[in-house]
C-alpha positions in Angstrom: 0.0 0.0 0.0 2.8 2.4 0.9 4.5 1.7 -2.5 1.3 2.4 -4.4 0.6 5.5 -2.3 4.1 6.8 -3.0 3.8 6.1 -6.7 0.4 8.0 -6.8 1.9 10.9 -4.9 4.9 11.2 -7.3 2.6 11.0 -10.3 0.3 13.6 -8.8 3.3 15.9 -8.1 4.6 15.5 -11.6 1.2 16.2 -13.1 0.9 19.4 -11.0 4.3 20.6 -12.1 3.6 20.0 -15.7 0.2 21.6 -15.5 1.8 24.7 -13.8 4.4 24.9 -16.5 1.8 24.7 -19.2 -0.3 27.4 -17.6 2.7 29.6 -17.2 3.7 29.1 -20.9 0.2 29.8 -22.1 0.1 32.9 -19.8 3.3 34.2 -21.3 2.0 33.7 -24.8 -1.3 35.4 -24.0 0.6 38.3 -22.2 2.5 39.1 -25.4 -0.6 38.9 -27.5 -2.4 41.2 -25.0 0.5 43.7 -25.2 0.5 43.7 -29.0 -3.3 44.2 -29.1 -3.1 46.8 -26.4 -0.5 48.8 -28.2 -2.5 48.6 -31.5 -5.7 49.7 -29.8 -3.9 52.5 -27.9 -2.0 53.9 -30.8 -4.5 53.1 -33.6 -7.8 54.1 -32.0 -6.6 57.7 -31.7 -6.7 58.0 -35.4 -9.9 56.3 -36.1 -12.4 58.6 -37.8 -14.7 58.8 -40.8 -11.9 60.5 -42.7 -9.9 57.3 -42.6 -12.5 55.5 -44.7 -13.5 58.4 -47.0 -10.2 60.2 -47.9 -7.2 59.3 -49.9 -3.7 58.9 -48.5 -2.4 62.4 -47.9 0.8 64.1 -49.0 3.5 64.7 -46.3 2.2 67.0 -43.5 -1.4 66.9 -44.4 -4.4 65.0 -42.9 -6.1 62.3 -44.9 -7.3 58.7 -44.9 -6.7 55.2 -46.2 -9.6 54.8 -48.6 -7.5 53.9 -51.7 -5.3 51.6 -49.6 -8.3 49.8 -48.1 -9.9 49.4 -51.5 -6.7 48.1 -53.0 -6.2 45.5 -50.3 -9.8 44.3 -50.5 -9.6 43.9 -54.3 -6.3 42.0 -54.3 -7.3 39.8 -51.4 -10.6 38.9 -52.9 -9.1 38.0 -56.3 -6.3 36.0 -54.5 -8.9 34.0 -52.5 -11.1 33.5 -55.5 -8.2 32.1 -57.5 -6.3 30.3 -54.8 -9.2 28.6 -52.8 -10.6 26.3 -55.6 -7.1 25.2 -56.5 -6.2 24.5 -52.9 -9.4 22.7 -52.1 -9.3 20.5 -55.2 -5.6 19.7 -54.6 -6.3 18.8 -51.0 -9.3 16.7 -52.1 -7.1 14.7 -54.5 -4.5 14.1 -51.8 -7.0 13.0 -49.2 -9.6 11.2 -51.4 -8.1 9.9 -54.6 -4.3 9.7 -54.2 -3.9 9.2 -50.4 -1.3 6.5 -50.9 0.2 7.5 -54.3 3.7 8.7 -54.9 2.4 11.8 -56.5 0.7 12.8 -53.3 4.0 12.5 -51.4 5.7 14.8 -53.9 2.8 17.3 -53.9 2.8 17.4 -50.1 6.5 17.9 -50.0 6.3 20.8 -52.4 3.3 22.3 -50.6 5.2 22.2 -47.3 8.1 24.1 -49.0 5.7 26.7 -50.3 4.0 26.9 -46.9 7.2 27.9 -45.2 8.8 29.9 -48.0 9.4 33.6 -47.2 6.9 35.7 -49.0 9.5 37.9 -50.5 10.6 35.0 -52.6 7.1 34.7 -54.0 7.1 38.4 -54.7 10.4 38.1 -56.6 9.1 35.1 -58.5 5.9 36.9 -59.7 8.1 40.0 -60.5 10.1 37.9 -62.9 7.0 36.0 -64.2 4.7 39.0 -64.7 6.0 42.4 -63.9 9.2 42.4 -66.0 7.5 40.9 -69.1 4.6 43.4 -68.7 7.0 46.3 -68.2 5.1 47.7 -65.2 3.7 47.0 -61.8 0.0 46.0 -61.5 -2.7 45.0 -59.1 -3.2 41.7 -61.0 0.4 40.7 -60.3 -0.1 41.5 -56.7 -3.2 39.3 -56.6 -1.3 36.4 -58.2 1.4 36.7 -55.6 -1.1 36.6 -52.8 -3.0 33.7 -54.5 0.3 31.7 -54.4 0.4 32.3 -50.7 -3.2 31.2 -50.3 -2.9 27.8 -52.0 -0.5 25.9 -49.7 -2.5 26.9 -46.6 -5.8 25.8 -48.1 -4.2 22.6 -49.5 -2.8 21.5 -46.1 -6.0 22.3 -44.2 -8.3 20.6 -46.7 -6.2 17.5 -46.7 -5.9 17.3 -42.9 -9.7 17.9 -42.4 -10.7 15.3 -45.0 -8.4 12.8 -43.5 -10.2 13.3 -40.2 -13.5 12.3 -41.7 -14.3 8.7 -40.6 -14.2 6.2 -43.5 -17.5 4.7 -42.2 -19.3 7.8 -43.5 -17.8 7.4 -46.9 -18.7 3.7 -46.9 -22.3 4.5 -45.9 -22.6 6.8 -48.9 -21.0 4.2 -51.2 -23.3 1.5 -49.9 -26.4 3.3 -51.1 -25.0 3.5 -54.6 -23.8 7.1 -54.6 -20.9 7.9 -57.0 -17.6 8.8 -55.4 -17.8 12.5 -56.3 -21.2 12.7 -54.7 -19.9 11.0 -51.5 -17.1 13.5 -51.4 -19.4 16.5 -52.0 -22.3 15.5 -49.8 -20.5 13.6 -47.0 -16.8 14.4 -46.8 -17.1 18.1 -47.5 -20.0 18.5 -45.1 -18.1 16.8 -42.3 -15.0 18.8 -42.9 -16.7 22.1 -43.7 -15.7 24.0 -40.6 -12.1 22.9 -40.9 -11.9 23.9 -44.6 -13.4 27.3 -43.8 -10.9 27.8 -41.0 -8.1 27.1 -43.5 -9.5 29.7 -45.9 -9.6 32.2 -43.0 -6.0 31.3 -42.1 -4.9 32.1 -45.6 -6.8 35.4 -45.6 -5.1 36.2 -42.3 -1.7 35.4 -43.8 -2.1 37.5 -46.9 -3.8 40.5 -45.2 -0.6 41.7 -43.8 1.9 40.7 -46.5 4.0 43.6 -47.6 7.0 42.1 -49.4 5.1 40.4 -52.3 3.2 43.6 -53.0 6.3 45.8 -53.0 7.6 43.7 -56.0 4.2 43.4 -57.8 1.5 46.0 -57.1 4.0 48.5 -55.7 1.8 51.4 -54.4 -0.3 54.3 -55.6 -0.9 57.6 -53.8 -4.1 58.1 -55.6 -7.3 56.2 -56.3 -7.0 53.5 -58.9 -9.4 50.7 -59.9 -7.3 49.6 -62.9 -6.0 46.1 -62.3 -3.3 46.6 -64.9 -1.7 49.5 -63.0 0.0 50.0 -59.6 -2.5 49.9 -56.8 -2.3 51.0 -53.2 -2.6 48.5 -50.3 -2.8 48.7 -46.6 0.4 46.7 -45.8 2.6 48.7 -48.2 1.0 52.0 -47.0 1.6 51.0 -43.4 5.2 50.1 -44.2 5.9 53.4 -45.9 4.0 55.6 -43.4 5.6 53.9 -40.4 9.1 54.7 -41.6 8.3 58.3 -42.4 9.2 61.3 -40.1 5.7 62.7 -40.4 3.4 62.3 -37.4 0.3 62.3 -39.5 1.6 59.4 -41.6 2.8 57.5 -38.5 -0.7 57.8 -37.0 -2.3 56.5 -40.2 0.1 53.5 -40.1 -1.1 52.6 -36.6 -4.7 53.0 -37.6 -4.2 50.9 -40.7 -2.6 48.1 -38.6 -5.6 48.2 -36.2 -8.0 48.0 -39.1 -6.3 44.9 -40.5 -6.3 43.2 -37.1 -9.9 43.9 -36.3 -11.0 42.8 -39.8 -9.3 39.5 -39.5 -10.7 39.0 -36.0 -14.3 39.9 -37.0 -14.1 37.6 -40.1 -12.9 34.7 -38.0 -15.7 35.1 -35.5 -18.3 35.5 -38.3 -17.2 32.4 -40.1 -17.1 30.3 -36.9 -20.7 31.4 -36.1 -21.8 30.4 -39.7 -20.3 27.0 -39.5 -21.7 26.5 -36.0 -25.2 27.2 -37.3 -24.8 24.9 -40.2 -23.7 22.0 -38.0 -26.6 22.6 -35.7 -29.0 22.3 -38.6 
């Protein structure tokens, strides 16, 4: 009895120590996150006003807003998601459903992991050589292509992982009633993995929302309003980068406000998407 009691006591002590270390580590991570968010709110909220969303980026020393930068970021992000999401979902579906044990899947997964961890500036240089130099000028469409390349590996990995988590019994049930394989994937596998796939798309949006390096080499920037996809276009990340390095207080304030807008937008989008998937699962 004494030996069993001693063993139980040692295990309980080790468990308490590990639990304490985990809580401390989580607290440290949350503390840094709170400090970053606090700094963003403190510095950025001071510049929030209607002018930020209705006026163009100003010249040095003048007041203005971020309308053209917000518009450019939204346009390029939407195009990138529209282009990258179907490619990523279909590639992830092949890897999880059709070629789970094939050599091609192993190669694709390896290349996808490289793209997933590749510095975004390399993607920007690649698109610069692929599109900007042959075209002879920077453009929003080149920026959208660079962002789409960053979207694809995130969506591929998430789609594959989520589909792999779907129990095979669900697929077998669909096949047993005579449904074709594509119907089973669409009606069973996709429904079961929907929330995870949506989360992957959100992660890709969160990644490209603050990317600066690819846009510096592709879309560059534009001090004025431009809706021409074949011309340089302003974007929030590039504008924040340029304004934060400037000596003008008005520009620095707009940089903080722009960073706060990006953060709040990604947070709101994540909460909204989770609520939508939650309602769908309840139904």
